[in-house]
C-alpha positions as CSV (number, residue, x, y, z in Angstrom):
1,M,24.4,-20.0,7.3
2,Q,26.0,-17.6,4.5
3,R,22.8,-18.5,2.3
4,L,20.7,-17.1,5.3
5,V,22.6,-14.0,5.6
6,Q,22.6,-13.4,2.0
7,D,18.8,-13.8,1.8
8,M,18.2,-11.4,4.6
9,K,20.6,-8.9,3.3
10,T,19.0,-8.9,-0.2
11,G,15.5,-9.4,0.9
12,E,15.1,-12.2,-1.8
13,L,13.6,-14.5,0.7
14,N,12.8,-18.2,0.3
15,H,9.2,-19.3,1.1
16,I,10.4,-22.4,3.3
17,Y,13.3,-22.4,5.8
18,L,14.4,-25.2,8.0
19,L,16.8,-24.5,10.9
20,Y,18.0,-27.5,12.6
21,G,20.9,-28.9,14.6
22,A,22.5,-29.3,18.2
23,E,23.2,-25.6,18.5
24,A,20.1,-24.1,20.2
25,Y,21.6,-20.7,20.5
26,L,22.2,-20.1,16.6
27,R,18.9,-21.8,16.0
28,K,17.0,-19.1,18.1
29,Q,19.2,-16.3,16.7
30,Y,18.4,-17.0,13.1
31,R,14.7,-17.8,13.7
32,D,14.2,-14.4,15.3
33,R,16.2,-12.6,12.6
34,L,14.3,-14.4,9.8
35,K,11.0,-13.4,11.4
36,E,12.0,-9.9,11.5
37,A,13.2,-10.2,7.9
38,I,9.9,-11.8,6.5
39,I,7.3,-9.8,8.5
40,G,9.0,-7.4,11.0
41,G,6.7,-6.7,13.9
42,D,3.5,-7.6,12.2
43,T,1.5,-9.7,14.8
44,M,-1.6,-10.2,12.8
45,N,-0.1,-12.3,10.2
46,Y,2.2,-14.4,12.4
47,H,1.4,-18.0,13.8
48,Y,3.7,-19.9,16.1
49,Y,3.1,-23.6,16.9
50,E,5.4,-25.6,19.1
51,G,5.7,-29.3,20.2
52,K,4.2,-32.4,19.3
53,D,0.7,-32.8,17.8
54,I,0.7,-29.9,15.7
55,P,-2.7,-29.4,13.9
56,V,-1.5,-29.6,10.4
57,G,-4.9,-29.0,9.0
58,E,-5.1,-25.7,10.8
59,V,-1.7,-24.7,9.7
60,I,-2.5,-25.4,6.0
61,D,-5.7,-23.4,6.5
62,Q,-3.5,-20.5,7.9
63,A,-1.3,-20.6,4.9
64,E,-4.0,-20.6,2.6
65,T,-5.7,-17.3,4.1
66,L,-4.6,-14.1,2.6
67,P,-2.7,-11.9,5.1
68,F,-4.5,-9.1,6.7
69,F,-3.3,-5.7,5.1
70,A,0.0,-7.1,4.4
71,E,2.0,-9.0,1.7
72,R,3.3,-11.8,3.9
73,R,1.9,-14.4,6.2
74,L,4.4,-16.2,8.5
75,I,4.0,-19.6,10.0
76,V,6.7,-20.6,12.5
77,I,6.6,-24.6,13.6
78,E,9.4,-25.4,16.3
79,N,10.3,-28.8,18.0
80,S,7.2,-30.5,16.3
81,G,9.0,-33.9,15.4
82,L,7.4,-33.6,11.8
83,F,10.7,-34.3,10.3
84,K,10.9,-37.7,12.0
85,S,7.3,-38.6,11.5
86,G,3.9,-37.4,10.8
87,G,5.0,-34.7,8.4
88,E,3.6,-36.4,5.2
89,Q,0.6,-34.0,4.7
90,L,2.8,-31.0,4.9
91,A,5.2,-32.5,2.6
92,E,2.4,-32.8,-0.1
93,Y,1.1,-29.4,0.6
94,L,4.4,-27.2,0.7
95,P,5.1,-27.6,-3.3
96,T,1.8,-25.7,-3.7
97,L,2.2,-22.8,-1.3
98,P,0.4,-19.5,-2.1
99,P,3.0,-16.7,-2.7
100,T,1.7,-14.8,0.4
101,A,2.7,-17.8,2.6
102,Y,6.1,-18.4,4.4
103,F,7.0,-21.4,6.5
104,L,9.8,-21.5,9.1
105,F,10.7,-24.8,10.7
106,V,13.1,-25.0,13.8
107,E,14.0,-28.4,14.9
108,T,16.7,-30.1,16.9
109,E,16.9,-33.3,15.0
110,V,15.6,-34.3,11.6
111,D,15.5,-37.6,9.6
112,K,17.0,-36.8,6.3
113,R,15.3,-39.7,4.9
114,S,11.8,-38.2,5.7
115,K,9.5,-37.0,2.9
116,L,9.2,-33.6,4.7
117,Y,13.0,-33.0,4.7
118,K,13.3,-33.9,1.1
119,T,10.5,-31.7,0.3
120,V,12.0,-28.8,2.2
121,S,15.5,-29.4,0.9
122,S,14.2,-29.3,-2.8
123,K,11.6,-26.5,-2.6
124,G,13.2,-24.3,0.2
125,C,16.4,-23.9,2.2
126,G,17.6,-26.1,5.1
127,V,20.7,-25.1,7.3
128,E,22.2,-27.1,10.0
129,F,23.7,-25.4,13.2
130,G,25.8,-28.0,14.7
131,I,28.4,-27.8,17.6
132,Q,30.8,-25.0,16.7
133,E,34.5,-25.5,16.4
134,E,37.0,-24.4,19.1
135,A,38.3,-21.6,16.7
136,T,35.0,-20.3,16.0
137,L,33.8,-20.1,19.7
138,K,37.1,-18.4,20.7
139,K,36.6,-15.8,17.9
140,W,33.1,-15.3,19.3
141,I,34.1,-15.1,22.8
142,L,36.9,-12.6,21.9
143,G,34.3,-10.5,20.2
144,M,32.1,-10.2,23.1
145,V,35.3,-9.5,25.4
146,K,36.4,-6.5,23.0
147,K,33.0,-5.3,23.0
148,E,33.0,-4.9,26.8
149,N,36.6,-3.2,26.6
150,K,38.4,-6.0,28.4
151,K,41.1,-8.5,27.8
152,I,41.6,-12.3,28.3
153,S,44.7,-14.3,27.8
154,E,44.9,-17.5,25.8
155,P,45.2,-19.7,28.9
156,A,42.2,-18.2,30.4
157,L,40.2,-18.3,27.3
158,N,41.0,-22.2,27.1
159,F,40.0,-22.5,30.9
160,L,36.7,-20.6,30.2
161,L,35.8,-23.1,27.5
162,E,36.8,-26.1,29.6
163,K,34.3,-24.7,32.2
164,T,31.4,-23.7,30.0
165,G,31.7,-26.5,27.2
166,T,30.7,-25.8,23.7
167,D,26.9,-24.8,24.2
168,M,26.9,-21.1,23.0
169,E,23.9,-20.2,25.3
170,N,25.8,-21.4,28.4
171,I,29.0,-19.6,27.0
172,R,26.8,-16.4,26.7
173,K,25.4,-16.6,30.2
174,E,28.8,-17.3,31.8
175,T,30.7,-14.7,30.0
176,E,27.8,-12.1,31.1
177,K,28.2,-13.1,34.8
178,L,32.1,-12.6,34.1
179,F,31.6,-9.2,32.9
180,C,29.4,-8.2,35.8
181,Y,32.1,-9.7,38.2
182,C,34.9,-8.0,36.5
183,M,33.3,-4.7,36.0
184,D,36.3,-2.7,37.5
185,K,39.0,-4.8,36.0
186,E,40.6,-4.6,32.6
187,A,41.5,-8.3,32.1
188,I,39.5,-11.5,33.1
189,T,41.8,-14.1,34.6
190,E,41.6,-17.8,35.3
191,A,40.9,-17.0,39.1
192,D,37.9,-15.0,38.0
193,I,36.5,-17.8,35.8
194,E,37.2,-20.4,38.8
195,E,35.3,-17.9,41.1
196,I,32.1,-17.2,39.2
197,C,31.7,-19.8,36.4
198,T,29.3,-22.7,37.1
199,Q,30.9,-26.1,36.8
200,R,29.1,-28.2,34.4
201,I,27.9,-31.7,35.6
202,G,29.9,-33.1,32.7
203,N,33.1,-31.5,34.0
204,H,32.4,-33.0,37.5
205,I,31.9,-36.6,36.0
206,F,35.0,-36.1,34.0
207,D,36.9,-35.0,37.2
208,M,35.4,-37.9,39.1
209,V,36.5,-40.5,36.6
210,S,40.1,-38.9,36.8
211,A,40.0,-39.3,40.5
212,I,38.8,-42.9,40.1
213,A,41.7,-43.5,37.5
214,D,44.3,-42.1,40.1
215,K,42.8,-44.0,42.9
216,K,41.8,-40.9,44.7
217,Q,38.9,-42.4,46.4
218,R,38.3,-39.8,48.8
219,H,38.2,-36.8,46.1
220,A,35.9,-39.2,43.7
221,L,33.3,-39.4,46.7
222,E,33.6,-35.7,47.6
223,L,32.6,-35.0,43.9
224,Y,29.9,-37.5,44.0
225,Y,28.5,-35.9,47.3
226,E,28.8,-32.6,45.5
227,L,26.5,-33.6,42.8
228,L,24.1,-35.0,45.3
229,A,24.0,-31.8,47.2
230,Q,23.3,-30.1,43.8
231,K,20.1,-32.3,43.7
232,E,21.3,-34.6,40.9
233,P,19.5,-37.7,40.9
234,P,21.9,-40.9,41.6
235,M,20.5,-42.6,38.4
236,R,21.5,-39.6,36.3
237,I,25.1,-39.7,37.8
238,L,25.2,-43.2,37.0
239,F,24.1,-42.7,33.5
240,L,26.7,-40.1,32.9
241,I,29.5,-42.2,34.7
242,A,28.5,-45.2,32.1
243,R,28.5,-42.4,29.3
244,Q,32.0,-41.4,30.2
245,F,33.3,-44.8,30.3
246,N,31.9,-45.6,27.1
247,L,33.5,-42.5,25.5
248,L,36.8,-43.5,27.0
249,L,36.4,-47.1,25.4
250,Q,35.7,-45.5,22.1
251,V,38.8,-43.1,22.3
252,K,41.1,-45.6,23.5
253,E,40.3,-48.0,20.6
254,L,40.5,-45.2,18.1
255,K,43.8,-44.0,19.6
256,G,45.1,-47.5,19.5
257,K,44.2,-47.7,15.6
258,G,46.5,-44.4,15.2
259,Y,43.9,-41.8,15.1
260,Q,44.9,-38.3,16.0
261,N,42.9,-36.3,18.5
262,K,41.0,-34.1,16.1
263,A,39.9,-37.2,14.1
264,I,39.1,-39.0,17.3
265,G,36.9,-36.0,18.3
266,E,35.1,-36.1,15.2
267,K,34.3,-39.6,15.4
268,V,32.8,-39.6,18.9
269,G,31.4,-36.2,18.7
270,L,33.8,-34.3,20.9
271,P,35.4,-30.9,20.0
272,G,39.2,-31.5,19.1
273,F,40.3,-29.4,22.3
274,I,38.3,-31.7,24.7
275,A,39.2,-34.9,22.8
276,G,42.8,-34.5,23.9
277,K,41.7,-34.5,27.4
278,Y,39.8,-37.7,26.9
279,V,42.9,-39.4,25.2
280,T,45.0,-38.5,28.3
281,Q,42.3,-39.9,30.5
282,A,41.8,-43.0,28.6
283,S,45.6,-43.8,28.6
284,R,45.4,-44.2,32.4
285,F,42.9,-47.2,32.0
286,K,43.7,-50.4,30.6
287,T,41.0,-51.4,28.1
288,R,39.8,-54.4,30.3
289,E,39.3,-52.0,33.3
290,I,37.2,-49.7,31.0
291,R,35.1,-52.9,30.0
292,D,34.6,-54.0,33.3
293,A,33.6,-50.5,34.7
294,L,30.9,-50.5,32.0
295,E,29.5,-53.9,33.1
296,A,29.7,-52.7,36.5
297,C,27.4,-49.6,35.5
298,V,25.0,-51.9,34.0
299,A,24.9,-54.2,37.0
300,A,24.3,-51.3,39.4
301,E,21.4,-50.1,37.0
302,E,19.9,-53.4,37.2
303,A,20.2,-53.8,41.0
304,I,18.5,-50.4,41.3
305,K,15.7,-51.0,38.8
306,T,15.0,-54.4,40.6
307,G,14.9,-52.9,44.0
308,R,18.0,-55.0,45.2
309,M,19.9,-51.9,46.2
310,N,19.2,-48.2,47.0
311,D,20.2,-46.1,44.0
312,N,22.5,-43.6,46.3
313,I,24.6,-46.5,47.9
314,S,24.8,-48.6,44.5
315,V,26.5,-45.6,42.7
316,E,28.9,-45.0,46.0
317,M,29.9,-48.6,46.1
318,L,30.5,-48.4,42.3
319,I,32.9,-45.3,42.9
320,I,34.5,-47.1,45.9
321,Q,35.2,-50.4,44.0
322,Y,36.9,-48.8,41.1
323,S,38.9,-46.1,43.1
324,S,40.3,-48.6,45.7
């Protein structure tokens, strides 16, 4: 990221950039900033391609065409999948780019073994935007809060992150709602966050599994019915329940091997501050119970797909079985 900032600051821009990773907000931010740095508001020499089946031959023809009354021509390719398969032709072409052509690739996932990735890495600049750490997210949120001339306590900040998760775009949307809701208030409180911020489905599932662990059957079913009321398909809910139990199994096994919360989070793909909650939740289950629950999820999915049971009832029975 520092390399990108330095390139834009000095104006010494590379001809090939690749922005990739799970954090969509940062990918979009730096995509737009690089576009502005390379060609500004020039629309005549800007070409945007998105999705699968990119016409690579046409893209190469565009790159070979001299820019119209300008020094640069920019080609942006987003979510193409070319860094997984089909990028061989571009990989062979990029080393011969004319001095007027600039490429900007934006992808969620890449295969670092692919020929295109290796070419871009050697001839251009590739930057990964992964899920940001807790400290980084807090600093970013505090910056937005300060800009609005408001305050937020450490407990409220932690509660906000629990509500929103680590997705920066979601955090930005939820904080904007908070700022509007607290327009006449100096400080943002946990009560404000509870009132205005949308509960992520992942939080719903986490709370549901907690209720199952505590044998609070009524509460677990209430959470399930709330998800149905929000038009969440039962099969998706079942998938997320199975995913939750799978995470708990991994967390429990790693904790048993002596790993600390931060290391557990890194291994299973959870931020450190969330990993601690999973460790606590996993401790309320025996390993055998988690394995049985996972097997029950597989059995429920099979029953639904073979038509032996209604999807809604199948998930409901699963919740009842493990919360009894």
